[in-house]
N, CA, C, O and CB atoms as a CASP TS submission, in Angstrom:
PFRMAT TS
TARGET T0000
AUTHOR 0000-0000-0000
METHOD Language model
MODEL 1
PARENT N/A
ATOM      1  N   UNK     1       0.830  -1.200   0.000  1.00  0.00           N
ATOM      2  CA  UNK     1       0.000   0.000   0.000  1.00  0.00           C
ATOM      3  C   UNK     1       0.863   1.249   0.000  1.00  0.00           C
ATOM      4  O   UNK     1       0.646   2.157  -0.803  1.00  0.00           O
ATOM      5  CB  UNK     1      -0.938   0.006   1.208  1.00  0.00           C
ATOM      6  N   UNK     2       1.821   1.300   0.877  1.00  0.00           N
ATOM      7  CA  UNK     2       2.620   2.522   0.947  1.00  0.00           C
ATOM      8  C   UNK     2       3.479   2.705  -0.302  1.00  0.00           C
ATOM      9  O   UNK     2       3.741   3.836  -0.712  1.00  0.00           O
ATOM     10  CB  UNK     2       3.506   2.501   2.187  1.00  0.00           C
ATOM     11  N   UNK     3       3.916   1.607  -0.906  1.00  0.00           N
ATOM     12  CA  UNK     3       4.746   1.726  -2.102  1.00  0.00           C
ATOM     13  C   UNK     3       3.966   2.378  -3.234  1.00  0.00           C
ATOM     14  O   UNK     3       4.486   3.266  -3.911  1.00  0.00           O
ATOM     15  CB  UNK     3       5.263   0.349  -2.539  1.00  0.00           C
ATOM     16  N   UNK     4       2.721   1.949  -3.451  1.00  0.00           N
ATOM     17  CA  UNK     4       1.925   2.555  -4.521  1.00  0.00           C
ATOM     18  C   UNK     4       1.584   4.008  -4.187  1.00  0.00           C
ATOM     19  O   UNK     4       1.515   4.849  -5.084  1.00  0.00           O
ATOM     20  CB  UNK     4       0.633   1.745  -4.757  1.00  0.00           C
ATOM     21  N   UNK     5       1.373   4.306  -2.915  1.00  0.00           N
ATOM     22  CA  UNK     5       1.099   5.670  -2.494  1.00  0.00           C
ATOM     23  C   UNK     5       2.335   6.549  -2.692  1.00  0.00           C
ATOM     24  O   UNK     5       2.224   7.698  -3.121  1.00  0.00           O
ATOM     25  CB  UNK     5       0.649   5.698  -1.025  1.00  0.00           C
ATOM     26  N   UNK     6       3.500   6.010  -2.381  1.00  0.00           N
ATOM     27  CA  UNK     6       4.738   6.753  -2.604  1.00  0.00           C
ATOM     28  C   UNK     6       4.959   7.000  -4.096  1.00  0.00           C
ATOM     29  O   UNK     6       5.432   8.067  -4.486  1.00  0.00           O
ATOM     30  CB  UNK     6       5.937   5.993  -2.007  1.00  0.00           C
ATOM     31  N   UNK     7       4.621   6.029  -4.919  1.00  0.00           N
ATOM     32  CA  UNK     7       4.737   6.204  -6.371  1.00  0.00           C
ATOM     33  C   UNK     7       3.759   7.273  -6.859  1.00  0.00           C
ATOM     34  O   UNK     7       4.096   8.076  -7.728  1.00  0.00           O
ATOM     35  CB  UNK     7       4.479   4.866  -7.104  1.00  0.00           C
ATOM     36  N   UNK     8       2.558   7.279  -6.302  1.00  0.00           N
ATOM     37  CA  UNK     8       1.565   8.281  -6.659  1.00  0.00           C
ATOM     38  C   UNK     8       2.061   9.680  -6.278  1.00  0.00           C
ATOM     39  O   UNK     8       1.884  10.635  -7.034  1.00  0.00           O
ATOM     40  CB  UNK     8       0.219   7.977  -5.970  1.00  0.00           C
ATOM     41  N   UNK     9       2.680   9.790  -5.106  1.00  0.00           N
ATOM     42  CA  UNK     9       3.215  11.076  -4.659  1.00  0.00           C
ATOM     43  C   UNK     9       4.298  11.560  -5.616  1.00  0.00           C
ATOM     44  O   UNK     9       4.321  12.735  -5.985  1.00  0.00           O
ATOM     45  CB  UNK     9       3.778  10.964  -3.227  1.00  0.00           C
ATOM     46  N   UNK    10       5.177  10.678  -6.013  1.00  0.00           N
ATOM     47  CA  UNK    10       6.232  11.062  -6.957  1.00  0.00           C
ATOM     48  C   UNK    10       5.649  11.494  -8.291  1.00  0.00           C
ATOM     49  O   UNK    10       6.134  12.446  -8.903  1.00  0.00           O
ATOM     50  CB  UNK    10       7.207   9.905  -7.169  1.00  0.00           C
ATOM     51  N   UNK    11       4.616  10.806  -8.743  1.00  0.00           N
ATOM     52  CA  UNK    11       3.968  11.162  -9.996  1.00  0.00           C
ATOM     53  C   UNK    11       3.313  12.547  -9.885  1.00  0.00           C
ATOM     54  O   UNK    11       3.421  13.366 -10.797  1.00  0.00           O
ATOM     55  CB  UNK    11       2.919  10.094 -10.380  1.00  0.00           C
ATOM     56  N   UNK    12       2.639  12.796  -8.767  1.00  0.00           N
ATOM     57  CA  UNK    12       2.005  14.094  -8.562  1.00  0.00           C
ATOM     58  C   UNK    12       3.037  15.214  -8.486  1.00  0.00           C
ATOM     59  O   UNK    12       2.812  16.308  -9.004  1.00  0.00           O
ATOM     60  CB  UNK    12       1.163  14.075  -7.293  1.00  0.00           C
ATOM     61  N   UNK    13       4.165  14.940  -7.842  1.00  0.00           N
ATOM     62  CA  UNK    13       5.232  15.945  -7.765  1.00  0.00           C
ATOM     63  C   UNK    13       5.750  16.281  -9.159  1.00  0.00           C
ATOM     64  O   UNK    13       6.007  17.445  -9.466  1.00  0.00           O
ATOM     65  CB  UNK    13       6.389  15.444  -6.873  1.00  0.00           C
ATOM     66  N   UNK    14       5.903  15.265 -10.000  1.00  0.00           N
ATOM     67  CA  UNK    14       6.364  15.489 -11.368  1.00  0.00           C
ATOM     68  C   UNK    14       5.324  16.289 -12.159  1.00  0.00           C
ATOM     69  O   UNK    14       5.672  17.204 -12.906  1.00  0.00           O
ATOM     70  CB  UNK    14       6.653  14.141 -12.068  1.00  0.00           C
ATOM     71  N   UNK    15       4.057  15.938 -11.989  1.00  0.00           N
ATOM     72  CA  UNK    15       2.997  16.673 -12.670  1.00  0.00           C
ATOM     73  C   UNK    15       2.963  18.130 -12.221  1.00  0.00           C
ATOM     74  O   UNK    15       2.750  19.031 -13.032  1.00  0.00           O
ATOM     75  CB  UNK    15       1.643  16.012 -12.415  1.00  0.00           C
ATOM     76  N   UNK    16       3.174  18.358 -10.923  1.00  0.00           N
ATOM     77  CA  UNK    16       3.170  19.711 -10.386  1.00  0.00           C
ATOM     78  C   UNK    16       4.313  20.537 -10.976  1.00  0.00           C
ATOM     79  O   UNK    16       4.140  21.715 -11.289  1.00  0.00           O
ATOM     80  CB  UNK    16       3.274  19.677  -8.857  1.00  0.00           C
ATOM     81  N   UNK    17       5.468  19.917 -11.124  1.00  0.00           N
ATOM     82  CA  UNK    17       6.611  20.627 -11.721  1.00  0.00           C
ATOM     83  C   UNK    17       6.330  21.028 -13.161  1.00  0.00           C
ATOM     84  O   UNK    17       6.808  22.065 -13.620  1.00  0.00           O
ATOM     85  CB  UNK    17       7.867  19.756 -11.666  1.00  0.00           C
ATOM     86  N   UNK    18       5.561  20.218 -13.874  1.00  0.00           N
ATOM     87  CA  UNK    18       5.317  20.456 -15.292  1.00  0.00           C
ATOM     88  C   UNK    18       4.014  21.198 -15.588  1.00  0.00           C
ATOM     89  O   UNK    18       3.752  21.555 -16.737  1.00  0.00           O
ATOM     90  CB  UNK    18       5.311  19.155 -16.012  1.00  0.00           C
ATOM     91  N   UNK    19       3.207  21.430 -14.573  1.00  0.00           N
ATOM     92  CA  UNK    19       1.915  22.096 -14.788  1.00  0.00           C
ATOM     93  C   UNK    19       2.134  23.576 -15.093  1.00  0.00           C
ATOM     94  O   UNK    19       2.936  24.250 -14.448  1.00  0.00           O
ATOM     95  CB  UNK    19       0.996  21.932 -13.546  1.00  0.00           C
ATOM     96  N   UNK    20       1.409  24.055 -16.080  1.00  0.00           N
ATOM     97  CA  UNK    20       1.531  25.453 -16.499  1.00  0.00           C
ATOM     98  C   UNK    20       0.343  26.267 -15.994  1.00  0.00           C
ATOM     99  O   UNK    20       0.508  27.396 -15.532  1.00  0.00           O
ATOM    100  CB  UNK    20       1.632  25.553 -18.035  1.00  0.00           C
ATOM    101  N   UNK    21      -0.836  25.697 -16.083  1.00  0.00           N
ATOM    102  CA  UNK    21      -2.072  26.372 -15.702  1.00  0.00           C
ATOM    103  C   UNK    21      -2.189  26.467 -14.181  1.00  0.00           C
ATOM    104  O   UNK    21      -1.952  25.484 -13.479  1.00  0.00           O
ATOM    105  CB  UNK    21      -3.289  25.635 -16.286  1.00  0.00           C
ATOM    106  N   UNK    22      -2.552  27.640 -13.671  1.00  0.00           N
ATOM    107  CA  UNK    22      -2.657  27.857 -12.224  1.00  0.00           C
ATOM    108  C   UNK    22      -3.729  26.963 -11.592  1.00  0.00           C
ATOM    109  O   UNK    22      -3.534  26.439 -10.495  1.00  0.00           O
ATOM    110  CB  UNK    22      -2.970  29.328 -11.935  1.00  0.00           C
ATOM    111  N   UNK    23      -4.846  26.794 -12.277  1.00  0.00           N
ATOM    112  CA  UNK    23      -5.906  25.932 -11.751  1.00  0.00           C
ATOM    113  C   UNK    23      -5.463  24.488 -11.643  1.00  0.00           C
ATOM    114  O   UNK    23      -5.769  23.799 -10.670  1.00  0.00           O
ATOM    115  CB  UNK    23      -7.136  26.020 -12.624  1.00  0.00           C
ATOM    116  N   UNK    24      -4.743  24.042 -12.650  1.00  0.00           N
ATOM    117  CA  UNK    24      -4.221  22.677 -12.635  1.00  0.00           C
ATOM    118  C   UNK    24      -3.199  22.512 -11.511  1.00  0.00           C
ATOM    119  O   UNK    24      -3.170  21.480 -10.840  1.00  0.00           O
ATOM    120  CB  UNK    24      -3.585  22.324 -13.997  1.00  0.00           C
ATOM    121  N   UNK    25      -2.373  23.518 -11.311  1.00  0.00           N
ATOM    122  CA  UNK    25      -1.378  23.458 -10.229  1.00  0.00           C
ATOM    123  C   UNK    25      -2.059  23.349  -8.861  1.00  0.00           C
ATOM    124  O   UNK    25      -1.621  22.579  -8.006  1.00  0.00           O
ATOM    125  CB  UNK    25      -0.464  24.705 -10.266  1.00  0.00           C
ATOM    126  N   UNK    26      -3.129  24.120  -8.658  1.00  0.00           N
ATOM    127  CA  UNK    26      -3.861  24.065  -7.385  1.00  0.00           C
ATOM    128  C   UNK    26      -4.468  22.694  -7.168  1.00  0.00           C
ATOM    129  O   UNK    26      -4.415  22.158  -6.061  1.00  0.00           O
ATOM    130  CB  UNK    26      -4.959  25.133  -7.344  1.00  0.00           C
ATOM    131  N   UNK    27      -5.050  22.119  -8.221  1.00  0.00           N
ATOM    132  CA  UNK    27      -5.673  20.804  -8.110  1.00  0.00           C
ATOM    133  C   UNK    27      -4.627  19.737  -7.790  1.00  0.00           C
ATOM    134  O   UNK    27      -4.845  18.894  -6.919  1.00  0.00           O
ATOM    135  CB  UNK    27      -6.417  20.450  -9.409  1.00  0.00           C
ATOM    136  N   UNK    28      -3.509  19.770  -8.482  1.00  0.00           N
ATOM    137  CA  UNK    28      -2.450  18.793  -8.244  1.00  0.00           C
ATOM    138  C   UNK    28      -1.886  18.965  -6.837  1.00  0.00           C
ATOM    139  O   UNK    28      -1.627  17.978  -6.148  1.00  0.00           O
ATOM    140  CB  UNK    28      -1.328  18.934  -9.298  1.00  0.00           C
ATOM    141  N   UNK    29      -1.692  20.213  -6.405  1.00  0.00           N
ATOM    142  CA  UNK    29      -1.167  20.477  -5.063  1.00  0.00           C
ATOM    143  C   UNK    29      -2.119  19.932  -3.996  1.00  0.00           C
ATOM    144  O   UNK    29      -1.672  19.390  -2.986  1.00  0.00           O
ATOM    145  CB  UNK    29      -0.943  21.993  -4.856  1.00  0.00           C
ATOM    146  N   UNK    30      -3.417  20.073  -4.216  1.00  0.00           N
ATOM    147  CA  UNK    30      -4.399  19.544  -3.262  1.00  0.00           C
ATOM    148  C   UNK    30      -4.349  18.020  -3.214  1.00  0.00           C
ATOM    149  O   UNK    30      -4.398  17.421  -2.139  1.00  0.00           O
ATOM    150  CB  UNK    30      -5.816  20.013  -3.634  1.00  0.00           C
ATOM    151  N   UNK    31      -4.252  17.403  -4.380  1.00  0.00           N
ATOM    152  CA  UNK    31      -4.148  15.936  -4.431  1.00  0.00           C
ATOM    153  C   UNK    31      -2.859  15.471  -3.749  1.00  0.00           C
ATOM    154  O   UNK    31      -2.847  14.453  -3.056  1.00  0.00           O
ATOM    155  CB  UNK    31      -4.188  15.434  -5.903  1.00  0.00           C
ATOM    156  N   UNK    32      -1.791  16.216  -3.948  1.00  0.00           N
ATOM    157  CA  UNK    32      -0.512  15.868  -3.337  1.00  0.00           C
ATOM    158  C   UNK    32      -0.590  15.985  -1.816  1.00  0.00           C
ATOM    159  O   UNK    32      -0.055  15.138  -1.100  1.00  0.00           O
ATOM    160  CB  UNK    32       0.607  16.770  -3.882  1.00  0.00           C
ATOM    161  N   UNK    33      -1.248  17.021  -1.325  1.00  0.00           N
ATOM    162  CA  UNK    33      -1.424  17.184   0.117  1.00  0.00           C
ATOM    163  C   UNK    33      -2.217  16.029   0.718  1.00  0.00           C
ATOM    164  O   UNK    33      -1.879  15.528   1.790  1.00  0.00           O
ATOM    165  CB  UNK    33      -2.124  18.506   0.417  1.00  0.00           C
ATOM    166  N   UNK    34      -3.262  15.612   0.029  1.00  0.00           N
ATOM    167  CA  UNK    34      -4.065  14.485   0.510  1.00  0.00           C
ATOM    168  C   UNK    34      -3.250  13.199   0.534  1.00  0.00           C
ATOM    169  O   UNK    34      -3.361  12.410   1.473  1.00  0.00           O
ATOM    170  CB  UNK    34      -5.307  14.300  -0.366  1.00  0.00           C
ATOM    171  N   UNK    35      -2.443  12.987  -0.478  1.00  0.00           N
ATOM    172  CA  UNK    35      -1.619  11.778  -0.526  1.00  0.00           C
ATOM    173  C   UNK    35      -0.581  11.792   0.586  1.00  0.00           C
ATOM    174  O   UNK    35      -0.331  10.759   1.208  1.00  0.00           O
ATOM    175  CB  UNK    35      -0.928  11.648  -1.893  1.00  0.00           C
ATOM    176  N   UNK    36       0.030  12.955   0.848  1.00  0.00           N
ATOM    177  CA  UNK    36       0.997  13.054   1.946  1.00  0.00           C
ATOM    178  C   UNK    36       0.330  12.774   3.291  1.00  0.00           C
ATOM    179  O   UNK    36       0.901  12.094   4.143  1.00  0.00           O
ATOM    180  CB  UNK    36       1.651  14.447   1.961  1.00  0.00           C
ATOM    181  N   UNK    37      -0.883  13.302   3.478  1.00  0.00           N
ATOM    182  CA  UNK    37      -1.609  13.076   4.727  1.00  0.00           C
ATOM    183  C   UNK    37      -1.950  11.598   4.896  1.00  0.00           C
ATOM    184  O   UNK    37      -1.818  11.046   5.988  1.00  0.00           O
ATOM    185  CB  UNK    37      -2.889  13.924   4.765  1.00  0.00           C
ATOM    186  N   UNK    38      -2.387  10.967   3.821  1.00  0.00           N
ATOM    187  CA  UNK    38      -2.714   9.537   3.876  1.00  0.00           C
ATOM    188  C   UNK    38      -1.468   8.717   4.220  1.00  0.00           C
ATOM    189  O   UNK    38      -1.531   7.792   5.029  1.00  0.00           O
ATOM    190  CB  UNK    38      -3.312   9.062   2.527  1.00  0.00           C
ATOM    191  N   UNK    39      -0.344   9.062   3.605  1.00  0.00           N
ATOM    192  CA  UNK    39       0.908   8.362   3.890  1.00  0.00           C
ATOM    193  C   UNK    39       1.324   8.558   5.347  1.00  0.00           C
ATOM    194  O   UNK    39       1.794   7.618   5.988  1.00  0.00           O
ATOM    195  CB  UNK    39       2.022   8.853   2.950  1.00  0.00           C
ATOM    196  N   UNK    40       1.155   9.762   5.872  1.00  0.00           N
ATOM    197  CA  UNK    40       1.507  10.044   7.263  1.00  0.00           C
ATOM    198  C   UNK    40       0.676   9.193   8.223  1.00  0.00           C
ATOM    199  O   UNK    40       1.199   8.690   9.217  1.00  0.00           O
ATOM    200  CB  UNK    40       1.309  11.536   7.573  1.00  0.00           C
ATOM    201  N   UNK    41      -0.606   9.030   7.932  1.00  0.00           N
ATOM    202  CA  UNK    41      -1.479   8.210   8.782  1.00  0.00           C
ATOM    203  C   UNK    41      -1.044   6.749   8.721  1.00  0.00           C
ATOM    204  O   UNK    41      -0.962   6.081   9.752  1.00  0.00           O
ATOM    205  CB  UNK    41      -2.962   8.349   8.346  1.00  0.00           C
ATOM    206  N   UNK    42      -0.768   6.257   7.531  1.00  0.00           N
ATOM    207  CA  UNK    42      -0.341   4.866   7.378  1.00  0.00           C
ATOM    208  C   UNK    42       0.956   4.615   8.131  1.00  0.00           C
ATOM    209  O   UNK    42       1.091   3.606   8.823  1.00  0.00           O
ATOM    210  CB  UNK    42      -0.167   4.515   5.896  1.00  0.00           C
ATOM    211  N   UNK    43       1.908   5.530   7.996  1.00  0.00           N
ATOM    212  CA  UNK    43       3.188   5.362   8.691  1.00  0.00           C
ATOM    213  C   UNK    43       3.011   5.435  10.204  1.00  0.00           C
ATOM    214  O   UNK    43       3.670   4.696  10.935  1.00  0.00           O
ATOM    215  CB  UNK    43       4.188   6.428   8.232  1.00  0.00           C
ATOM    216  N   UNK    44       2.134   6.311  10.683  1.00  0.00           N
ATOM    217  CA  UNK    44       1.872   6.419  12.119  1.00  0.00           C
ATOM    218  C   UNK    44       1.237   5.139  12.650  1.00  0.00           C
ATOM    219  O   UNK    44       1.566   4.693  13.749  1.00  0.00           O
ATOM    220  CB  UNK    44       0.961   7.624  12.413  1.00  0.00           C
ATOM    221  N   UNK    45       0.334   4.549  11.881  1.00  0.00           N
ATOM    222  CA  UNK    45      -0.282   3.289  12.287  1.00  0.00           C
ATOM    223  C   UNK    45       0.763   2.179  12.339  1.00  0.00           C
ATOM    224  O   UNK    45       0.750   1.358  13.257  1.00  0.00           O
ATOM    225  CB  UNK    45      -1.421   2.909  11.324  1.00  0.00           C
ATOM    226  N   UNK    46       1.660   2.148  11.368  1.00  0.00           N
ATOM    227  CA  UNK    46       2.689   1.112  11.332  1.00  0.00           C
ATOM    228  C   UNK    46       3.692   1.271  12.472  1.00  0.00           C
ATOM    229  O   UNK    46       4.193   0.281  13.005  1.00  0.00           O
ATOM    230  CB  UNK    46       3.417   1.142   9.993  1.00  0.00           C
ATOM    231  N   UNK    47       3.982   2.517  12.846  1.00  0.00           N
ATOM    232  CA  UNK    47       4.944   2.781  13.916  1.00  0.00           C
ATOM    233  C   UNK    47       4.321   2.617  15.301  1.00  0.00           C
ATOM    234  O   UNK    47       5.033   2.605  16.305  1.00  0.00           O
ATOM    235  CB  UNK    47       5.511   4.184  13.772  1.00  0.00           C
ATOM    236  N   UNK    48       3.013   2.494  15.357  1.00  0.00           N
ATOM    237  CA  UNK    48       2.329   2.357  16.633  1.00  0.00           C
ATOM    238  C   UNK    48       2.018   3.698  17.278  1.00  0.00           C
ATOM    239  O   UNK    48       1.566   3.738  18.422  1.00  0.00           O
ATOM    240  CB  UNK    48       3.157   1.529  17.569  1.00  0.00           C
ATOM    241  N   UNK    49       2.250   4.791  16.569  1.00  0.00           N
ATOM    242  CA  UNK    49       1.936   6.117  17.109  1.00  0.00           C
ATOM    243  C   UNK    49       0.448   6.413  17.026  1.00  0.00           C
ATOM    244  O   UNK    49      -0.055   7.309  17.704  1.00  0.00           O
ATOM    245  CB  UNK    49       2.720   7.193  16.365  1.00  0.00           C
ATOM    246  N   UNK    50      -0.255   5.656  16.188  1.00  0.00           N
ATOM    247  CA  UNK    50      -1.677   5.866  15.980  1.00  0.00           C
ATOM    248  C   UNK    50      -2.334   4.496  15.903  1.00  0.00           C
ATOM    249  O   UNK    50      -1.833   3.591  15.236  1.00  0.00           O
ATOM    250  CB  UNK    50      -1.955   6.709  14.688  1.00  0.00           C
ATOM    251  N   UNK    51      -3.432   4.358  16.576  1.00  0.00           N
ATOM    252  CA  UNK    51      -4.146   3.085  16.554  1.00  0.00           C
ATOM    253  C   UNK    51      -5.155   3.056  15.420  1.00  0.00           C
ATOM    254  O   UNK    51      -5.867   4.031  15.181  1.00  0.00           O
ATOM    255  CB  UNK    51      -4.848   2.836  17.893  1.00  0.00           C
ATOM    256  N   UNK    52      -5.207   1.952  14.739  1.00  0.00           N
ATOM    257  CA  UNK    52      -6.171   1.790  13.653  1.00  0.00           C
ATOM    258  C   UNK    52      -7.542   1.421  14.221  1.00  0.00           C
ATOM    259  O   UNK    52      -8.538   1.436  13.498  1.00  0.00           O
ATOM    260  CB  UNK    52      -5.691   0.710  12.650  1.00  0.00           C
ATOM    261  N   UNK    53      -7.595   1.095  15.491  1.00  0.00           N
ATOM    262  CA  UNK    53      -8.851   0.731  16.142  1.00  0.00           C
ATOM    263  C   UNK    53      -9.690   1.981  16.421  1.00  0.00           C
ATOM    264  O   UNK    53      -9.139   3.041  16.716  1.00  0.00           O
ATOM    265  CB  UNK    53      -8.578  -0.037  17.454  1.00  0.00           C
ATOM    266  N   UNK    54     -11.010   1.863  16.329  1.00  0.00           N
ATOM    267  CA  UNK    54     -11.855   3.015  16.685  1.00  0.00           C
ATOM    268  C   UNK    54     -11.739   3.286  18.193  1.00  0.00           C
ATOM    269  O   UNK    54     -11.455   2.368  18.962  1.00  0.00           O
ATOM    270  CB  UNK    54     -13.355   2.755  16.283  1.00  0.00           C
ATOM    271  N   UNK    55     -11.953   4.526  18.615  1.00  0.00           N
ATOM    272  CA  UNK    55     -11.752   4.883  20.016  1.00  0.00           C
ATOM    273  C   UNK    55     -12.804   4.325  20.969  1.00  0.00           C
ATOM    274  O   UNK    55     -12.648   4.469  22.181  1.00  0.00           O
ATOM    275  CB  UNK    55     -11.723   6.358  20.143  1.00  0.00           C
ATOM    276  N   UNK    56     -13.851   3.702  20.480  1.00  0.00           N
ATOM    277  CA  UNK    56     -14.896   3.175  21.370  1.00  0.00           C
ATOM    278  C   UNK    56     -15.008   1.688  21.281  1.00  0.00           C
ATOM    279  O   UNK    56     -15.838   1.089  21.965  1.00  0.00           O
ATOM    280  CB  UNK    56     -16.226   3.791  21.053  1.00  0.00           C
TER
END
């Protein structure tokens, strides 16, 4: 899971570097932020810093 997410992040970073249109850049940047956040949650769960169990 994390490998494909990391690949997606790299792809989005490349797209962001090559984007010319401001609207497209904003959309790609938002997608990139979401992917980084998802990766951070996955890594926190794997490290034991965050529980995947619901709080109740």
